[in-house]
N, CA, C and O atoms as CSV, one atom per row, in Angstrom:
chain,resi,resn,atom,element,x,y,z
A,1,MET,N,N,0.841,-1.195,0.028
A,1,MET,CA,C,0.008,-0.012,0.014
A,1,MET,C,C,0.883,1.227,0.017
A,1,MET,O,O,1.821,1.295,0.811
A,2,SER,N,N,0.616,2.231,-0.849
A,2,SER,CA,C,1.415,3.414,-0.988
A,2,SER,C,C,0.540,4.621,-0.567
A,2,SER,O,O,-0.656,4.668,-0.855
A,3,SER,N,N,1.178,5.601,0.128
A,3,SER,CA,C,0.563,6.874,0.410
A,3,SER,C,C,1.575,7.902,0.676
A,3,SER,O,O,2.454,7.704,1.515
A,4,GLY,N,N,1.495,9.004,-0.005
A,4,GLY,CA,C,2.408,10.136,0.247
A,4,GLY,C,C,3.872,9.793,0.028
A,4,GLY,O,O,4.745,10.324,0.714
A,5,GLY,N,N,4.153,8.882,-0.951
A,5,GLY,CA,C,5.572,8.476,-1.203
A,5,GLY,C,C,6.093,7.373,-0.301
A,5,GLY,O,O,7.177,6.839,-0.537
A,6,HIS,N,N,5.304,7.013,0.769
A,6,HIS,CA,C,5.745,5.930,1.611
A,6,HIS,C,C,4.956,4.678,1.268
A,6,HIS,O,O,3.821,4.757,0.799
A,7,THR,N,N,5.557,3.539,1.501
A,7,THR,CA,C,4.888,2.251,1.280
A,7,THR,C,C,4.737,1.547,2.625
A,7,THR,O,O,5.664,1.492,3.433
A,8,THR,N,N,3.533,1.011,2.837
A,8,THR,CA,C,3.290,0.296,4.084
A,8,THR,C,C,3.496,-1.181,3.777
A,8,THR,O,O,2.942,-1.708,2.812
A,9,VAL,N,N,4.308,-1.850,4.614
A,9,VAL,CA,C,4.662,-3.244,4.387
A,9,VAL,C,C,4.337,-4.052,5.698
A,9,VAL,O,O,4.354,-3.484,6.791
A,10,SER,N,N,4.060,-5.305,5.576
A,10,SER,CA,C,3.818,-6.171,6.698
A,10,SER,C,C,5.189,-6.589,7.276
A,10,SER,O,O,6.130,-6.857,6.529
A,11,VAL,N,N,5.282,-6.640,8.630
A,11,VAL,CA,C,6.505,-7.077,9.264
A,11,VAL,C,C,6.232,-8.273,10.129
A,11,VAL,O,O,5.081,-8.556,10.460
A,12,ALA,N,N,7.267,-8.975,10.496
A,12,ALA,CA,C,7.118,-10.187,11.352
A,12,ALA,C,C,6.399,-9.806,12.637
A,12,ALA,O,O,6.646,-8.738,13.198
A,13,GLY,N,N,5.549,-10.640,13.082
A,13,GLY,CA,C,4.770,-10.409,14.310
A,13,GLY,C,C,3.450,-9.812,14.035
A,13,GLY,O,O,2.709,-9.529,14.977
A,14,GLY,N,N,3.083,-9.587,12.735
A,14,GLY,CA,C,1.782,-9.138,12.377
A,14,GLY,C,C,1.601,-7.650,12.249
A,14,GLY,O,O,0.498,-7.204,11.935
A,15,GLY,N,N,2.643,-6.843,12.480
A,15,GLY,CA,C,2.472,-5.383,12.406
A,15,GLY,C,C,2.725,-4.899,11.028
A,15,GLY,O,O,2.970,-5.679,10.108
A,16,THR,N,N,2.665,-3.563,10.878
A,16,THR,CA,C,3.008,-2.935,9.574
A,16,THR,C,C,4.036,-1.826,9.785
A,16,THR,O,O,4.197,-1.339,10.904
A,17,GLN,N,N,4.701,-1.442,8.766
A,17,GLN,CA,C,5.757,-0.415,8.889
A,17,GLN,C,C,5.653,0.455,7.621
A,17,GLN,O,O,5.524,-0.070,6.515
A,18,ASP,N,N,5.710,1.754,7.786
A,18,ASP,CA,C,5.803,2.716,6.618
A,18,ASP,C,C,7.248,2.843,6.246
A,18,ASP,O,O,8.120,3.083,7.082
A,19,LEU,N,N,7.479,2.676,4.964
A,19,LEU,CA,C,8.863,2.815,4.437
A,19,LEU,C,C,8.911,3.929,3.428
A,19,LEU,O,O,7.994,4.065,2.619
A,20,SER,N,N,9.967,4.741,3.453
A,20,SER,CA,C,10.145,5.787,2.469
A,20,SER,C,C,10.598,5.099,1.196
A,20,SER,O,O,10.970,3.927,1.252
A,21,PRO,N,N,10.586,5.778,0.035
A,21,PRO,CA,C,11.011,5.163,-1.232
A,21,PRO,C,C,12.417,4.685,-1.103
A,21,PRO,O,O,12.729,3.611,-1.616
A,22,ALA,N,N,13.307,5.420,-0.443
A,22,ALA,CA,C,14.749,4.988,-0.336
A,22,ALA,C,C,14.832,3.752,0.503
A,22,ALA,O,O,15.570,2.829,0.157
A,23,ALA,N,N,14.086,3.688,1.624
A,23,ALA,CA,C,14.112,2.504,2.491
A,23,ALA,C,C,13.522,1.295,1.729
A,23,ALA,O,O,14.003,0.170,1.865
A,24,MET,N,N,12.479,1.551,0.930
A,24,MET,CA,C,11.851,0.465,0.161
A,24,MET,C,C,12.869,-0.054,-0.852
A,24,MET,O,O,12.964,-1.264,-1.055
A,25,ALA,N,N,13.646,0.850,-1.505
A,25,ALA,CA,C,14.672,0.406,-2.472
A,25,ALA,C,C,15.722,-0.401,-1.769
A,25,ALA,O,O,16.165,-1.425,-2.290
A,26,TRP,N,N,16.135,0.029,-0.596
A,26,TRP,CA,C,17.089,-0.713,0.195
A,26,TRP,C,C,16.577,-2.144,0.553
A,26,TRP,O,O,17.286,-3.138,0.403
A,27,ALA,N,N,15.363,-2.184,1.013
A,27,ALA,CA,C,14.745,-3.463,1.376
A,27,ALA,C,C,14.685,-4.403,0.186
A,27,ALA,O,O,14.950,-5.599,0.301
A,28,GLN,N,N,14.321,-3.822,-0.987
A,28,GLN,CA,C,14.278,-4.655,-2.167
A,28,GLN,C,C,15.682,-5.162,-2.599
A,28,GLN,O,O,15.843,-6.287,-3.071
A,29,ALA,N,N,16.650,-4.303,-2.420
A,29,ALA,CA,C,18.007,-4.695,-2.717
A,29,ALA,C,C,18.457,-5.839,-1.775
A,29,ALA,O,O,19.148,-6.769,-2.190
A,30,GLN,N,N,18.049,-5.737,-0.526
A,30,GLN,CA,C,18.371,-6.828,0.384
A,30,GLN,C,C,17.696,-8.191,0.004
A,30,GLN,O,O,18.269,-9.270,0.155
A,31,GLN,N,N,16.496,-8.060,-0.476
A,31,GLN,CA,C,15.813,-9.274,-0.913
A,31,GLN,C,C,16.504,-9.831,-2.151
A,31,GLN,O,O,16.562,-11.049,-2.325
A,32,ASP,N,N,17.024,-8.976,-3.005
A,32,ASP,CA,C,17.756,-9.447,-4.212
A,32,ASP,C,C,19.233,-9.781,-3.868
A,32,ASP,O,O,20.025,-10.051,-4.771
A,33,ASN,N,N,19.594,-9.764,-2.600
A,33,ASN,CA,C,20.956,-10.017,-2.158
A,33,ASN,C,C,21.967,-9.074,-2.732
A,33,ASN,O,O,23.116,-9.457,-2.954
A,34,ALA,N,N,21.576,-7.863,-2.976
A,34,ALA,CA,C,22.476,-6.834,-3.452
A,34,ALA,C,C,23.330,-6.318,-2.288
A,34,ALA,O,O,22.808,-6.218,-1.177
A,35,PRO,N,N,24.541,-6.004,-2.468
A,35,PRO,CA,C,25.393,-5.499,-1.380
A,35,PRO,C,C,24.953,-4.110,-0.942
A,35,PRO,O,O,24.357,-3.370,-1.724
A,36,LEU,N,N,25.241,-3.757,0.299
A,36,LEU,CA,C,25.016,-2.402,0.777
A,36,LEU,C,C,25.940,-1.460,0.079
A,36,LEU,O,O,26.990,-1.864,-0.420
A,37,PRO,N,N,25.564,-0.202,0.036
A,37,PRO,CA,C,26.526,0.819,-0.473
A,37,PRO,C,C,27.838,0.824,0.337
A,37,PRO,O,O,27.883,0.345,1.470
A,38,ALA,N,N,28.871,1.362,-0.254
A,38,ALA,CA,C,30.172,1.354,0.396
A,38,ALA,C,C,30.150,1.975,1.786
A,38,ALA,O,O,30.926,1.580,2.656
A,39,SER,N,N,29.260,2.950,2.001
A,39,SER,CA,C,29.136,3.610,3.326
A,39,SER,C,C,28.568,2.629,4.373
A,39,SER,O,O,28.792,2.815,5.569
A,40,GLY,N,N,27.839,1.588,3.934
A,40,GLY,CA,C,27.228,0.660,4.864
A,40,GLY,C,C,25.928,1.250,5.450
A,40,GLY,O,O,25.330,0.657,6.347
A,41,LYS,N,N,25.506,2.384,4.955
A,41,LYS,CA,C,24.284,3.027,5.485
A,41,LYS,C,C,23.153,2.892,4.426
A,41,LYS,O,O,23.404,2.736,3.231
A,42,VAL,N,N,21.953,2.958,4.907
A,42,VAL,CA,C,20.793,2.930,4.055
A,42,VAL,C,C,20.786,4.202,3.203
A,42,VAL,O,O,20.945,5.291,3.753
A,43,PRO,N,N,20.615,4.111,1.937
A,43,PRO,CA,C,20.605,5.331,1.132
A,43,PRO,C,C,19.348,6.132,1.453
A,43,PRO,O,O,18.278,5.578,1.704
A,44,HIS,N,N,19.512,7.437,1.438
A,44,HIS,CA,C,18.386,8.333,1.684
A,44,HIS,C,C,18.544,9.583,0.897
A,44,HIS,O,O,19.624,9.950,0.434
A,45,LYS,N,N,17.394,10.238,0.762
A,45,LYS,CA,C,17.392,11.473,0.009
A,45,LYS,C,C,17.956,12.606,0.854
A,45,LYS,O,O,17.899,12.489,2.078
A,46,ASN,N,N,18.474,13.651,0.328
A,46,ASN,CA,C,19.009,14.751,1.043
A,46,ASN,C,C,18.593,16.069,0.377
A,46,ASN,O,O,19.412,16.790,-0.193
A,47,THR,N,N,17.301,16.351,0.469
A,47,THR,CA,C,16.748,17.554,-0.152
A,47,THR,C,C,16.996,18.795,0.742
A,47,THR,O,O,17.475,18.677,1.870
A,48,ASP,N,N,16.675,19.916,0.235
A,48,ASP,CA,C,16.838,21.149,1.017
A,48,ASP,C,C,15.958,21.083,2.264
A,48,ASP,O,O,16.382,21.568,3.313
A,49,ALA,N,N,14.752,20.505,2.203
A,49,ALA,CA,C,13.900,20.397,3.342
A,49,ALA,C,C,14.550,19.472,4.391
A,49,ALA,O,O,14.473,19.742,5.589
A,50,ASP,N,N,15.189,18.380,3.933
A,50,ASP,CA,C,15.870,17.460,4.835
A,50,ASP,C,C,17.001,18.190,5.566
A,50,ASP,O,O,17.181,18.033,6.773
A,51,LYS,N,N,17.789,19.024,4.778
A,51,LYS,CA,C,18.863,19.814,5.405
A,51,LYS,C,C,18.333,20.767,6.395
A,51,LYS,O,O,18.949,20.946,7.445
A,52,GLN,N,N,17.223,21.401,6.138
A,52,GLN,CA,C,16.651,22.365,7.065
A,52,GLN,C,C,16.207,21.704,8.360
A,52,GLN,O,O,16.381,22.280,9.434
A,53,VAL,N,N,15.637,20.503,8.282
A,53,VAL,CA,C,15.228,19.791,9.433
A,53,VAL,C,C,16.450,19.416,10.255
A,53,VAL,O,O,16.450,19.580,11.475
A,54,ALA,N,N,17.490,18.916,9.601
A,54,ALA,CA,C,18.698,18.529,10.265
A,54,ALA,C,C,19.357,19.710,10.955
A,54,ALA,O,O,19.808,19.602,12.095
A,55,ASP,N,N,19.412,20.840,10.257
A,55,ASP,CA,C,20.008,22.050,10.814
A,55,ASP,C,C,19.237,22.541,12.032
A,55,ASP,O,O,19.833,22.952,13.028
A,56,ALA,N,N,17.878,22.497,11.945
A,56,ALA,CA,C,17.057,22.937,13.058
A,56,ALA,C,C,17.249,21.993,14.282
A,56,ALA,O,O,17.302,22.447,15.425
A,57,ALA,N,N,17.348,20.694,14.011
A,57,ALA,CA,C,17.612,19.739,15.098
A,57,ALA,C,C,18.948,19.989,15.687
A,57,ALA,O,O,19.080,19.980,16.911
A,58,PHE,N,N,19.976,20.219,14.872
A,58,PHE,CA,C,21.294,20.557,15.371
A,58,PHE,C,C,21.327,21.799,16.212
A,58,PHE,O,O,21.975,21.829,17.258
A,59,ALA,N,N,20.618,22.854,15.759
A,59,ALA,CA,C,20.535,24.087,16.513
A,59,ALA,C,C,19.846,23.922,17.832
A,59,ALA,O,O,20.262,24.501,18.836
A,60,ALA,N,N,18.757,23.109,17.843
A,60,ALA,CA,C,18.061,22.867,19.073
A,60,ALA,C,C,18.970,22.069,20.034
A,60,ALA,O,O,18.997,22.356,21.230
A,61,SER,N,N,19.690,21.102,19.534
A,61,SER,CA,C,20.586,20.302,20.363
A,61,SER,C,C,21.701,21.242,20.950
A,61,SER,O,O,22.047,21.149,22.128
A,62,ALA,N,N,22.228,22.117,20.110
A,62,ALA,CA,C,23.271,22.998,20.571
A,62,ALA,C,C,22.740,23.894,21.639
A,62,ALA,O,O,23.430,24.126,22.632
A,63,ASP,N,N,21.506,24.429,21.485
A,63,ASP,CA,C,20.939,25.288,22.518
A,63,ASP,C,C,20.713,24.538,23.811
A,63,ASP,O,O,20.960,25.067,24.895
A,64,GLU,N,N,20.250,23.323,23.702
A,64,GLU,CA,C,20.001,22.500,24.861
A,64,GLU,C,C,21.306,22.195,25.590
A,64,GLU,O,O,21.383,22.277,26.816
A,65,ILE,N,N,22.340,21.836,24.805
A,65,ILE,CA,C,23.632,21.557,25.425
A,65,ILE,C,C,24.211,22.778,26.128
A,65,ILE,O,O,24.742,22.702,27.236
A,66,ARG,N,N,24.086,23.902,25.438
A,66,ARG,CA,C,24.602,25.180,26.053
A,66,ARG,C,C,23.830,25.429,27.338
A,66,ARG,O,O,24.444,25.792,28.342
A,67,SER,N,N,22.524,25.253,27.357
A,67,SER,CA,C,21.713,25.500,28.548
A,67,SER,C,C,22.168,24.585,29.711
A,67,SER,O,O,22.275,25.022,30.857
A,68,ILE,N,N,22.427,23.325,29.385
A,68,ILE,CA,C,22.845,22.364,30.477
A,68,ILE,C,C,24.165,22.799,30.985
A,68,ILE,O,O,24.352,22.818,32.202
A,69,ILE,N,N,25.112,23.155,30.144
A,69,ILE,CA,C,26.433,23.566,30.566
A,69,ILE,C,C,26.397,24.844,31.440
A,69,ILE,O,O,27.058,24.938,32.474
A,70,GLU,N,N,25.581,25.829,30.965
A,70,GLU,CA,C,25.474,27.056,31.744
A,70,GLU,C,C,24.850,26.811,33.104
A,70,GLU,O,O,25.296,27.383,34.099
A,71,ARG,N,N,23.827,25.972,33.165
A,71,ARG,CA,C,23.233,25.632,34.455
A,71,ARG,C,C,24.188,24.949,35.398
A,71,ARG,O,O,24.201,25.240,36.594
A,72,TYR,N,N,24.993,24.037,34.871
A,72,TYR,CA,C,25.996,23.353,35.614
A,72,TYR,C,C,27.059,24.315,36.146
A,72,TYR,O,O,27.434,24.248,37.316
A,73,GLU,N,N,27.543,25.212,35.274
A,73,GLU,CA,C,28.530,26.204,35.689
A,73,GLU,C,C,27.966,27.134,36.757
A,73,GLU,O,O,28.685,27.528,37.675
A,74,ALA,N,N,26.666,27.495,36.646
A,74,ALA,CA,C,26.070,28.351,37.699
A,74,ALA,C,C,26.063,27.595,39.005
A,74,ALA,O,O,26.347,28.182,40.049
A,75,LEU,N,N,25.746,26.309,38.985
A,75,LEU,CA,C,25.718,25.509,40.225
A,75,LEU,C,C,27.131,25.372,40.801
A,75,LEU,O,O,27.295,25.373,42.021
A,76,GLU,N,N,28.124,25.259,39.970
A,76,GLU,CA,C,29.531,25.183,40.423
A,76,GLU,C,C,29.900,26.506,41.123
A,76,GLU,O,O,30.597,26.504,42.137
A,77,SER,N,N,29.454,27.560,40.604
A,77,SER,CA,C,29.748,28.874,41.169
A,77,SER,C,C,29.066,28.968,42.580
A,77,SER,O,O,29.672,29.421,43.551
A,78,GLU,N,N,27.840,28.540,42.636
A,78,GLU,CA,C,27.126,28.611,43.903
A,78,GLU,C,C,27.790,27.621,44.884
A,78,GLU,O,O,27.899,27.925,46.072
A,79,LYS,N,N,28.220,26.483,44.423
A,79,LYS,CA,C,28.887,25.517,45.269
A,79,LYS,C,C,30.176,26.137,45.860
A,79,LYS,O,O,30.458,25.984,47.049
A,80,ALA,N,N,30.938,26.830,45.018
A,80,ALA,CA,C,32.160,27.446,45.514
A,80,ALA,C,C,31.870,28.479,46.585
A,80,ALA,O,O,32.638,28.602,47.539
A,81,LEU,N,N,30.795,29.216,46.455
A,81,LEU,CA,C,30.369,30.173,47.530
A,81,LEU,C,C,30.039,29.464,48.799
A,81,LEU,O,O,30.452,29.891,49.877
A,82,VAL,N,N,29.275,28.348,48.697
A,82,VAL,CA,C,28.922,27.604,49.908
A,82,VAL,C,C,30.123,26.990,50.576
A,82,VAL,O,O,30.232,27.001,51.803
A,83,VAL,N,N,31.025,26.456,49.784
A,83,VAL,CA,C,32.272,25.860,50.347
A,83,VAL,C,C,33.035,26.948,51.074
A,83,VAL,O,O,33.545,26.696,52.165
A,84,ALA,N,N,33.137,28.156,50.517
A,84,ALA,CA,C,33.814,29.257,51.199
A,84,ALA,C,C,33.157,29.594,52.491
A,84,ALA,O,O,33.834,29.861,53.483
A,85,GLN,N,N,31.834,29.591,52.506
A,85,GLN,CA,C,31.097,29.921,53.751
A,85,GLN,C,C,31.325,28.835,54.792
A,85,GLN,O,O,31.454,29.145,55.976
A,86,MET,N,N,31.378,27.543,54.375
A,86,MET,CA,C,31.598,26.465,55.259
A,86,MET,C,C,32.994,26.599,55.912
A,86,MET,O,O,33.148,26.366,57.111
A,87,LYS,N,N,34.028,26.985,55.086
A,87,LYS,CA,C,35.357,27.190,55.632
A,87,LYS,C,C,35.341,28.315,56.687
A,87,LYS,O,O,35.992,28.212,57.727
A,88,GLU,N,N,34.606,29.358,56.406
A,88,GLU,CA,C,34.504,30.492,57.363
A,88,GLU,C,C,33.944,30.037,58.676
A,88,GLU,O,O,34.435,30.444,59.729
A,89,VAL,N,N,32.905,29.183,58.648
A,89,VAL,CA,C,32.293,28.624,59.844
A,89,VAL,C,C,33.310,27.867,60.653
A,89,VAL,O,O,33.397,28.026,61.870
A,90,MET,N,N,34.087,27.033,59.967
A,90,MET,CA,C,35.091,26.216,60.690
A,90,MET,C,C,36.209,27.102,61.205
A,90,MET,O,O,36.734,26.844,62.289
A,91,ALA,N,N,36.591,28.131,60.474
A,91,ALA,CA,C,37.593,29.105,60.963
A,91,ALA,C,C,37.100,29.756,62.228
A,91,ALA,O,O,37.854,29.890,63.192
A,92,GLU,N,N,35.859,30.159,62.242
A,92,GLU,CA,C,35.274,30.836,63.399
A,92,GLU,C,C,35.268,29.854,64.571
A,92,GLU,O,O,35.619,30.234,65.688
A,93,ALA,N,N,34.869,28.569,64.333
A,93,ALA,CA,C,34.876,27.595,65.426
A,93,ALA,C,C,36.296,27.388,65.948
A,93,ALA,O,O,36.490,27.296,67.160
A,94,LYS,N,N,37.271,27.315,65.083
A,94,LYS,CA,C,38.674,27.136,65.502
A,94,LYS,C,C,39.148,28.352,66.317
A,94,LYS,O,O,39.865,28.193,67.305
A,95,ALA,N,N,38.746,29.570,65.903
A,95,ALA,CA,C,39.122,30.796,66.605
A,95,ALA,C,C,38.514,30.850,68.007
A,95,ALA,O,O,39.064,31.489,68.904
A,96,ARG,N,N,37.360,30.166,68.190
A,96,ARG,CA,C,36.731,30.127,69.480
A,96,ARG,C,C,37.242,28.941,70.336
A,96,ARG,O,O,36.780,28.735,71.458
A,97,GLY,N,N,38.191,28.177,69.792
A,97,GLY,CA,C,38.816,27.110,70.585
A,97,GLY,C,C,38.288,25.745,70.394
A,97,GLY,O,O,38.705,24.824,71.095
A,98,TYR,N,N,37.374,25.561,69.463
A,98,TYR,CA,C,36.812,24.226,69.227
A,98,TYR,C,C,37.754,23.417,68.334
A,98,TYR,O,O,38.499,23.965,67.521
A,99,ASP,N,N,37.695,22.113,68.510
A,99,ASP,CA,C,38.505,21.216,67.723
A,99,ASP,C,C,37.683,20.910,66.370
A,99,ASP,O,O,36.642,20.254,66.383
A,100,THR,N,N,38.214,21.413,65.286
A,100,THR,CA,C,37.434,21.354,64.024
A,100,THR,C,C,37.399,19.874,63.530
A,100,THR,O,O,36.449,19.480,62.854
A,101,LYS,N,N,38.442,19.052,63.869
A,101,LYS,CA,C,38.405,17.698,63.461
A,101,LYS,C,C,37.246,16.992,64.101
A,101,LYS,O,O,36.523,16.239,63.449
A,102,ALA,N,N,37.067,17.241,65.404
A,102,ALA,CA,C,35.921,16.605,66.116
A,102,ALA,C,C,34.631,17.094,65.608
A,102,ALA,O,O,33.682,16.316,65.504
A,103,LEU,N,N,34.530,18.406,65.266
A,103,LEU,CA,C,33.232,18.947,64.781
A,103,LEU,C,C,32.932,18.329,63.393
A,103,LEU,O,O,31.779,18.027,63.086
A,104,ARG,N,N,33.956,18.148,62.576
A,104,ARG,CA,C,33.709,17.530,61.258
A,104,ARG,C,C,33.269,16.037,61.442
A,104,ARG,O,O,32.438,15.534,60.686
A,105,ARG,N,N,33.824,15.376,62.424
A,105,ARG,CA,C,33.438,13.971,62.664
A,105,ARG,C,C,32.019,13.910,63.084
A,105,ARG,O,O,31.283,13.044,62.610
A,106,ILE,N,N,31.579,14.801,63.966
A,106,ILE,CA,C,30.197,14.846,64.457
A,106,ILE,C,C,29.245,15.128,63.289
A,106,ILE,O,O,28.189,14.504,63.192
A,107,ILE,N,N,29.609,16.058,62.405
A,107,ILE,CA,C,28.816,16.398,61.236
A,107,ILE,C,C,28.647,15.159,60.366
A,107,ILE,O,O,27.543,14.872,59.902
A,108,ALA,N,N,29.713,14.439,60.146
A,108,ALA,CA,C,29.654,13.193,59.330
A,108,ALA,C,C,28.761,12.176,60.016
A,108,ALA,O,O,27.943,11.533,59.357
A,109,LEU,N,N,28.895,12.020,61.296
A,109,LEU,CA,C,28.030,11.075,62.077
A,109,LEU,C,C,26.542,11.425,61.924
A,109,LEU,O,O,25.691,10.562,61.707
A,110,ARG,N,N,26.279,12.695,62.043
A,110,ARG,CA,C,24.835,13.140,61.955
A,110,ARG,C,C,24.219,12.859,60.617
A,110,ARG,O,O,22.998,12.747,60.504
A,111,LYS,N,N,25.070,12.738,59.563
A,111,LYS,CA,C,24.545,12.456,58.228
A,111,LYS,C,C,24.155,11.011,58.101
A,111,LYS,O,O,23.317,10.654,57.274
A,112,ARG,N,N,24.760,10.177,58.919
A,112,ARG,CA,C,24.574,8.727,58.774
A,112,ARG,C,C,23.319,8.232,59.576
A,112,ARG,O,O,22.811,8.941,60.445
A,113,ASP,N,N,22.857,7.041,59.267
A,113,ASP,CA,C,21.753,6.388,59.974
A,113,ASP,C,C,22.229,6.023,61.360
A,113,ASP,O,O,23.317,5.467,61.509
A,114,ALA,N,N,21.425,6.329,62.403
A,114,ALA,CA,C,21.787,6.079,63.755
A,114,ALA,C,C,22.109,4.607,64.040
A,114,ALA,O,O,23.028,4.307,64.802
A,115,ASN,N,N,21.349,3.689,63.425
A,115,ASN,CA,C,21.578,2.255,63.598
A,115,ASN,C,C,22.927,1.809,63.049
A,115,ASN,O,O,23.604,0.982,63.661
A,116,ASP,N,N,23.335,2.369,61.859
A,116,ASP,CA,C,24.626,2.057,61.318
A,116,ASP,C,C,25.759,2.542,62.187
A,116,ASP,O,O,26.791,1.885,62.320
A,117,VAL,N,N,25.552,3.693,62.770
A,117,VAL,CA,C,26.611,4.250,63.642
A,117,VAL,C,C,26.724,3.395,64.947
A,117,VAL,O,O,27.829,3.119,65.415
A,118,ALA,N,N,25.622,3.007,65.491
A,118,ALA,CA,C,25.581,2.166,66.674
A,118,ALA,C,C,26.232,0.836,66.415
A,118,ALA,O,O,26.979,0.336,67.256
A,119,GLU,N,N,25.960,0.240,65.245
A,119,GLU,CA,C,26.515,-1.093,64.854
A,119,GLU,C,C,28.015,-0.944,64.704
A,119,GLU,O,O,28.762,-1.813,65.154
A,120,GLU,N,N,28.475,0.125,64.087
A,120,GLU,CA,C,29.887,0.339,63.900
A,120,GLU,C,C,30.612,0.543,65.260
A,120,GLU,O,O,31.700,0.014,65.492
A,121,ASP,N,N,29.961,1.332,66.143
A,121,ASP,CA,C,30.539,1.537,67.492
A,121,ASP,C,C,30.651,0.206,68.238
A,121,ASP,O,O,31.662,-0.050,68.892
A,122,ALA,N,N,29.623,-0.643,68.145
A,122,ALA,CA,C,29.601,-1.915,68.890
A,122,ALA,C,C,30.743,-2.789,68.369
A,122,ALA,O,O,31.457,-3.410,69.156
A,123,ILE,N,N,30.911,-2.836,67.089
A,123,ILE,CA,C,32.020,-3.664,66.488
A,123,ILE,C,C,33.357,-3.086,66.889
A,123,ILE,O,O,34.288,-3.841,67.170
A,124,LEU,N,N,33.482,-1.795,66.923
A,124,LEU,CA,C,34.725,-1.153,67.312
A,124,LEU,C,C,35.060,-1.524,68.750
A,124,LEU,O,O,36.213,-1.835,69.049
A,125,GLU,N,N,34.063,-1.496,69.660
A,125,GLU,CA,C,34.245,-1.845,71.042
A,125,GLU,C,C,34.677,-3.289,71.195
A,125,GLU,O,O,35.537,-3.580,72.026
A,126,ILE,N,N,34.108,-4.205,70.421
A,126,ILE,CA,C,34.479,-5.632,70.431
A,126,ILE,C,C,35.888,-5.729,70.031
A,126,ILE,O,O,36.645,-6.423,70.710
A,127,TYR,N,N,36.300,-5.123,69.031
A,127,TYR,CA,C,37.706,-5.181,68.513
A,127,TYR,C,C,38.680,-4.606,69.519
A,127,TYR,O,O,39.757,-5.163,69.732
A,128,LYS,N,N,38.317,-3.509,70.133
A,128,LYS,CA,C,39.176,-2.904,71.105
A,128,LYS,C,C,39.327,-3.782,72.396
A,128,LYS,O,O,40.390,-3.838,73.013
A,129,THR,N,N,38.238,-4.439,72.752
A,129,THR,CA,C,38.260,-5.382,73.929
A,129,THR,C,C,39.189,-6.574,73.549
A,129,THR,O,O,39.996,-7.021,74.364
A,130,ALA,N,N,39.063,-7.052,72.352
A,130,ALA,CA,C,39.888,-8.182,71.888
A,130,ALA,C,C,41.393,-7.832,71.938
A,130,ALA,O,O,42.242,-8.685,72.201
A,131,LEU,N,N,41.677,-6.577,71.683
A,131,LEU,CA,C,43.078,-6.158,71.678
A,131,LEU,C,C,43.567,-5.648,73.034
A,131,LEU,O,O,44.724,-5.263,73.200
A,132,GLY,N,N,42.605,-5.661,74.034
A,132,GLY,CA,C,43.009,-5.199,75.353
A,132,GLY,C,C,43.123,-3.748,75.479
A,132,GLY,O,O,43.896,-3.256,76.302
A,133,MET,N,N,42.378,-3.020,74.688
A,133,MET,CA,C,42.462,-1.517,74.683
A,133,MET,C,C,41.449,-0.977,75.604
A,133,MET,O,O,41.339,0.239,75.757
């Protein structure tokens, strides 16, 4: 069945597929055991309309890629500001006499599940007892 330059063909499994004239020619060549073109690709037309569609798709992809990169760079900038603020907080704690290593350990512990911390502490105590510590 043909419509608008495309041919509808039956495919394995009972479905149908619309094929362009170029794809239909390729399929016919395959049935005739003709070799693929040197490029190994299915031949296709390359009209001005096809080029415009490809150019528009490329431009859209470039805009999307640019947007992703710019968003990521903005987040990196924000991250750098937050890291600088975190360093300032620790410098203030150190200036007030607190042990920043202990504070960082407490911060890390607070991020973890309480049951995991308790299990790790229990195992540590068992090992320390075994070593006579």
